[in-house]
C-alpha positions in Angstrom: -40.9 65.8 61.5 -42.4 64.3 64.7 -46.0 63.1 64.2 -48.3 64.3 67.2 -50.5 61.8 69.0 -54.3 62.4 67.6 -57.0 60.9 70.5 -60.0 59.8 69.9 -63.0 59.4 72.0 -64.1 55.1 71.8 -67.1 54.3 73.8 -66.0 51.7 76.4 -68.8 48.6 75.6 -69.0 45.1 77.3 -71.6 42.2 75.4 -72.4 45.1 73.0 -73.8 47.4 75.4 -72.1 51.1 77.0 -70.7 50.3 79.9 -70.3 54.2 81.1 -74.2 54.4 82.2 -74.3 50.9 84.1 -71.1 52.9 86.0 -73.2 56.0 86.4 -76.6 53.7 88.3 -73.7 51.5 90.2 -72.3 54.6 91.6 -75.5 56.3 92.3 -77.0 53.1 93.9 -74.1 53.2 96.0 -74.3 56.9 97.2 -77.9 56.3 98.4 -76.9 52.9 100.2 -74.3 54.6 102.0 -76.3 57.8 102.9 -79.1 55.4 103.8 -76.4 53.4 105.9 -75.3 56.5 107.6 -78.6 57.9 108.4 -79.6 54.8 110.4 -76.0 54.7 111.7 -76.7 58.7 113.2 -80.3 57.5 114.3 -79.0 54.7 116.3 -76.0 57.4 118.2 -79.1 59.9 118.6 -81.4 57.5 120.4 -78.4 55.7 122.7 -77.5 59.2 123.7 -81.2 59.9 125.5 -80.9 57.2 127.5 
């Protein structure tokens, strides 16, 4: 008889704190920083195209 593998959900912890929230914060910070950088780059292209 074959034994079916069971999956259990575990939370990843690092030094006692949950890491998924820290990863989410880091992703949000990277997204905001990327949008700010690309907005600045678009502004430079817009101002450079006027000259």
